[in-house]
N, C-alpha and C positions, 0 to 999 in steps of 0.2 A: 301149179308149180310156182306162181308168183308169191304164194304164201311162205314158201320155203326160201325165197331169195331175200336176204336182208336189204334193207334200204341203204343207199349209198353212204349216209353218214355213219351208218353202223359199221361199215368197213374201215372208217377212218380211226386213226390212232389219236387219242387225246394226249396232248403233251403240255409242257410248261416252257415258257421262254421269257427272256428278259426284254423289256420295252422301255424306251425313253418316252414317257407319256407326253411331256412337255419339257422345256429347258430346265435342267437341274432336277428333274423328277425321274427316278428309276423305279420300276415296279416288276412284278412277276405276274404273268397272266397265263390263263389256259388257252389252248387253241386246238383245232382239229387239223390233222394232216392225213391226206389220203394215201393209199398204198402207192408203191412206186410203179410208174408207167414203164413203157418200153425204154430200155437203156438207162434205167434209173435204179438206185439202191436206197433202201431205207436204213438209216443208221441210228442206233441208240447211243446217245452221247454219255461218255464217261468223264472227260475233262475238256474244258475250253478255256483258252488263255485270253485274258483281256489285253487288248493292245492299248497301253495307257495313253500315249499322245493323241492318236486318232480318235479314240472312243471318247475320251473326256473332252476333247475339243468339240466333237459333235454334240455331246451332252450339254455343253455350256453354250452352244450355238456361237462359237468364236468365228472371227472372219475366215472366209474361204471354206466354210462348211455349208451344207445344204440348208439348214435352219427351218426344215419342215418336220412336223411331228404328227403322228407317233413314228419313231424309228425303231428298228430292230437290229441292234449292234451285234458285232462279233464276226470273225472271219478265221479263227484258228481253233478248229473243232477236231477232237479225237474220240472215236468210239468204236462200236461193233456193228457190223452189218447184220441186220435181223430179217431182211426180206430183199428180194431182187426182183426186178421187172423182167419182161420178156426181152430176149436178146442179149442179156448181160452175160459176158463170157469170162472176163478177167477177174471177177469177184464172186464170192459165194457167202452164204450165211456163215456167220462165225468169224469172218475175216476182221482183223483190226485194221482200222483205216483213219486217215486224216482227211479233212476237206476244209474248204473255205466257208463252211456253213456258219450260221449265226449261233448265239448263246441260246440254245434250246435243248430239251431233253431228247427229242426225236427230230430228225431232219431227212429230208429227201435230197439226193444229189445225183447228178449225172455220173455214170460209172467211170467216165474218162477223167472226171474231176476229183475222184477219190483215190487216195494213194495208200498202198498197203504199208503198214508200220513194220519195219525190219525187226527181226528177233532181237531181244535183249534191250529194247527201248520201252520204257514205260509210257502210258497214255500222257502223263504230265510232261514228259520230255518231248514226245512227239508233237505236242500242241505248239511248240515253238517254230514248226516247220515254216509257217508262212512269214513270220517276222525275220527269220534267217534268210528266206528268199528275197525279202525287201532289201535287207542289208547287203546281200550278195550282189544284186544288180548295181548298187551304188559303188561298192568297192571295186568291182570289175571295171567300171568305167574310168576309174582313177588310173588305170594302166600302170600299176605299181611295179617298180623294179627293185630286186633285192638290194637292200642297203639304203633305200630312200627314206626320209624322215616323214612321219605321219602324225598329225594331231587330230584327235577326235574331240570335237567341241560339243558337249552335251552327252552324258553318260546314262541315259535312259536305257530301256531294253535294246532299241535299235542301235544306239551308240555303243553299248557293251558288245553287241554282236559284231558291229563294224570293226571295233577294236580288235576282237579275236581274229576276224577274217584278215585284217591288216597284218597282224602277227604272222598268220600262215602264209602271206605273201612276202614275208621277209623285211617288213618295216623296221628300220633302226635309225634313230630312236623312235619309240612309240610313246606318245604323250597323251594322256587323258586330262580333260578339263571339265570341271563341273563345280557347282556352288555348294554341293552337299558332300560332306566327308564320307558318309555312308557309301555313296556311289564310287567315290574315289578309292575306298578301301576294297571294294569289289574289283574295281578295274586293276588294281595292284595284284590281286590274286589271280587275275585272268591274264596277266602278262604285260601290263603297261610298265615301260621302263621309268617313267616319270609321271606324276600326277600333280596338278595345280588347282588350287581353289582361289579364284579371283577376288573372294571376299577378304582374303588374307594377303595375297601376294599380287604384285603387279604383273599381269598376265604377259603383256608384251615384252617387258624387260626379262622376265624368266625364260620365255621361249627364245629370245635372242641370245641369252647366255647359253642355253643348251644346244643352239645351232651355230654358235660362233658368229652371230650377228647376220646370218644369211636368211633366217626365216625358214619355215618348213617346206618340204617339197610338195606335200599334199595336206590340205585341211578338209576334213569331212565334217560338215555342219549338220548336226543331228539334233539341235534343239527345238527347231520350228519356231524360234523367236526372231522376228525380223530385225530386232536390234543387234542381234549376233552376226548378221551378215557383214556389216562393215568391219567388225572385229576379225572375222574369218579372212577378209582381204588383207588386213594389216599383218596378220600372222604368217601369211603365205610369202615365200621368197620370190625372187625374180623368176619369171616363166613357170611359177608354181601352179598347181591345180587346186581349185576349190570346188568340192563336190557338195551340191545342195541335196542332201539326203532327207532332212526333216522338212516336213510340209509346213511352210510359214503361215502364221495366222495373223496377218496384218501387212503393212507396208512400212517402208523407211526411205530416207533420202541418202543417196550415196554419191560421193564425188568420184565418178568413174575415171576422170583424168589422172588424179594422183594415185588412187588406190588400185585401179585396174590397168588403164591404158599404158602408163609409164612403166609399170612392172611387167607388162606382157602376160598377165594372168589368163588362165584358162578357166572359165566358169562353166561348170557341167551340171545340168539339171538331171536329177536322178530319181524322178517320181516313178512309182511302181507301175503306172500306167503306160510308161514309154518303153514297151516291150514289143518284139515281133510276135505275131500271132501263131505262126506255124513252125518256123525253122530257126534254130539257134545259130549264131555265128560269134565271132571272137569277143566282141564287146556286149552283144545283146543276146542273152539267152531268153528263151520262152519261160513263162512262169511254170509250165509243166516241168521243164528240165531243172529249173532252180529248185522247185519243191522236192524233187526226187534227190537232188544233190544235197539239200538241206538235211534230209533224213539220213543219207549216207554220212554226212559230217557228224551228226549226233551219234549214229551207231558206231563209227570208228573212234569216237571220243576226241576228235579233233576240235569240236566246238563243245564247251561246257555250258549247259543251260541250267543245271541244278543250282549253281551259284546265283542265278537270277531269280530263282523262285523265293519270294518273301513270305507269301501266305497261300495256303489252300483253304478255300472257304466254300461252304454249301451254296448252291445257287440261291437259296432263300435269303442269304445275306448279301445279294448283289448290290442293293443300295449302299450298304456300308462299305463294300469293296471300292465302289466308285469314289465314294467320299474320301477314303484313305488315299487313293491314287491322286486326288486333287489336293488334299490338305496335308499329307504326311510323306512328301517326296524326300524328306531327310531320312526315312526309315523303311520305305517300301519301294520295290522295283516291279517285280512281276507278281500278279495274283491270278491263280487258277481257280475256276469255278468247278465244283464237283457235282455230278449229276446222277450218281449211282441209285440214289434213293428217290429220284423224281417219279 
């Protein structure tokens, strides 16, 4: 009997995945992945979206990142279930799903952490589910009221998504700010009432003109640049809210008396980790619920992600993709890695 039973490694799938071998070094490596265990599903990846801010920061070992290598990046994976483990009930072979798995050709995921892709959504569109979820929890904590002014500082992927979500919540006027005209043009197409490039215009003066000298009700800081935090405080009006959505990569000095205390600002940290584990409530939804909502927003066309896709590249070109995200911010927003031929 034992001669007919294949060894354990023969049961494993051989896949390919992205690895940060050391700072600023991206490679593709082969690896073995075992069949799914109880409550798990095996997924063949079709598309995976690079999270530009987080992943390039980790690659470059910037402040507030782990700085240990090798690293296996990625958390926005879309693919097809090709095998299911014992006890899996909600998913079956052939289902199209998204998950927070890494950039790899095959991945194993708990069945409760893989979400079915609604009909009418492509794999590329569905891969945005996780970044929408991140933006959702930030915008939700702003407690936006219809007619309040919102300024999004930094129009990368998360900033562009936060801008669209603010528009859905009735923000007027909706202002987008970035150093790159390419991003500003995208923001205009996605609903920004005004866009400002601080390289050309005095940001604070322009915002005060648009708000009749009051400052904005809500500033969503989505750059991750610590030098932008004091600017966000200056742009907020009396008793305004500043949402810290971007993960800052460094520190800065702030005069809290003049910029925060006297203005009565509310500073709200909105890191994705600050979520309830089990049950959603008004300001704090679970990741599970936000991921499902993200897919519904895409399916209903209330959120436009196609405008955010700059390039689709074979996984083999992953080193080039990361280089573009670091060096070509004036022309690249979202890059999707394609895995069909892996």
